[in-house]
N, C-alpha and C positions, 0 to 999 in steps of 0.2 A: 471347524475349518482351520483355525490357527494351529491346532495340534497336528493336523495332517500336513500342513505346510511346513511346520517345524520339523516333523519327521522326514519330510522329503528333502530337507536341507541339512540333515545330519552329516557329519564328516564321513567320508569314505576314503579308505586307503587301498589303493590297488597297485599292482606291480606294473610299472610303465617301463619303456625302453631305457636302458642305462644311458646316462648323459643328458637326458631331456631336462631334468629338474635337479640334477645333482652334479658332483664332481667325478662321477664314474665315466668310463670311456667305453663306447661300443664301436669296434672297428668292423667294417664290412667292405666287400668288393661288389661293385655294380657296373655292368657293361665293361668298361676298360679303366675304371678309376677306383682307387682305394679311398674310402672316406672314414672319418671318425665323428661320432656324435659326442660332443663334449660341451658342457656348460650351455646347453640349449641351442647349440649350433651344429649344423652338419657341414663339416669342413673337408674339402678335398685334400689329399696328401700334402701338396705344396703349401697349404695354409695351416698345417698343424702347429700348435705351439711347441716350443723346444721340449717342454715337459714330456710330451708323448714320445717324441723321438728318443729322449734320454731313457725312458722306461723300456722301450723296445731294445735299445742298445744294451741295457743291463740284462734283459732277458736273453738276447741273442748270445751274449757272452757265456751264458750258462749252458748253451747248446752248441758245442763245437762241431758236431756233425752237420748242423744246419749251416754254420759258417763255411765249412768245407764245401758243402753243396752249392752255396751261393757263389763261392769263388770258382768252382768248377763250371758254373753257368756263365762265367765271364763278367760277373758284376764286380766292379772295382771300387766305386765311390760309396761312402757311407749311406747317402740317400737312396742310391740304386738298391743296395742290399736291404735297407730298412723297408723300402716299398715292397719288394718281393717277399720278404719275411712276413710283413703285415698281411699281404694278400694270401699267402699260403697258410699261415697259421691261424688267422682270425677272420677269414673272409665271409663267414656267414653272419647275417643279421638275425641273431636269435634273441635280441632284447636284453641279454644278460651281460654284465660288465666283463669286458676283456681286461680292463684295468679297473680295480675297485677304488673306492673313495680314499683308501689308505695307500694307494699306489702299488698294490700287489697285482700281478698278472695271473689270470685264471687260464687253465688249460683243460677244459672239459668240453670244448667245442668240436663238433664234427661238421664239416661242410663238404659238399660234392662240388669240387672246382671244375668238373668236366674232364679231368685228366687222371682221375683215380684209377688205380690198377694198371696204368700205362706209364706213369711218371717214374723215372729211375731214381728220383729223390724223395719218393713217398715215404713217409715215416721219419724222414730226416729233417726236412723243413717244416712240413705240416706236423701238428701235434697228435699224439696218441689220445684216445678218449678215456680219461679216468672216470670211474664210476664208484659207487658206494663200496664195492668189494673187489677192486682190482682195475685192470685195464682191458678194454674190449679189443679183440684182435680185428684186423680188417675183414676176415671171413665172418666173424660174429656181427660186425656192422652190416655186411651184405645180407645176412640172414634176418637181422632186425628190420631192415628196409623192406625186404620181401614179405615178411610177416605183416608189416604195416600196410602192404599192398593187398593183403588178404589172400595171399597164396598159401596153399596147403603144402605139406611136407614133400609130396611127389613133385609138385610144380617147382618148389624151391630147389630140390635136388636136380631137376632137369635144367633149370636156369643156371645153376652154379657148377654143373657137371660134377656132382658129388653123389655118393651113395644115399639112397633114401633113408638108410639107417643112421647116417651121420647127422641128418637134420635134427632129430630129437636130442642128440648129444650136444650140438651147438645151442639148441633152445634151452636145455637144462643149464648149461654153463652161463648163458646170458641171464637167465632168471636168477641164478645164484649171485652173479656179479652186480646186478641192478637191485638186488634184494626184492625181487618180485615173486609172485606165486603162480601166476597163470598167464596165458597168451595175451590177454587183455592188458596186462601190466607192460608187456613189451610194446604194444601199440601205443599206450599212453606215453611211455618213455620216448618212442620215436617221434611222436607229435611234439612233446615238450622240448626235444633237442633238435628240432628242425631237420629230421632225417627222412621225411616223406619224399618219395620221388616226385620231381616236377613232371606233370603230365600235360 
């Protein structure tokens, strides 16, 4: 009995959401507020430590098109710009660090803000999705999400108003970029990157 209990208490390491037990930061948007999970706290934007604002400032400076778009939107103060930048660029709660423990910002996140394909600033403020072998296009992201919804090529073509012969081309490009071999790899990728449609 002691051996069973000892085995039941063996250490287990699992991936938990960034920021819960470490110095990573997970930024996400919920309802009308931008939050950060950092050092075991879930903080609304106004309560973020200066460290997070500074990291976002540094990142924003590397993306002049994003800054131009934020100015075009009429945002003038540092905090207004940082709030919108955080919402657009890091809005999904995917459990992966947006700022890692070394202070580096990650840009592999995709999230559907509800304004995709209609926003004139798409691809300028929000980030592209970098994967193993390249960057996914917005059309490829659409195809991934529809494959994950279990739609077949004809249904995907109808939904996206493209030729049915174009769907396998997108699928092949996606598989090459994510280093996958079959349709199931696309579905696994969609699940692990929080790309499933909300139903």
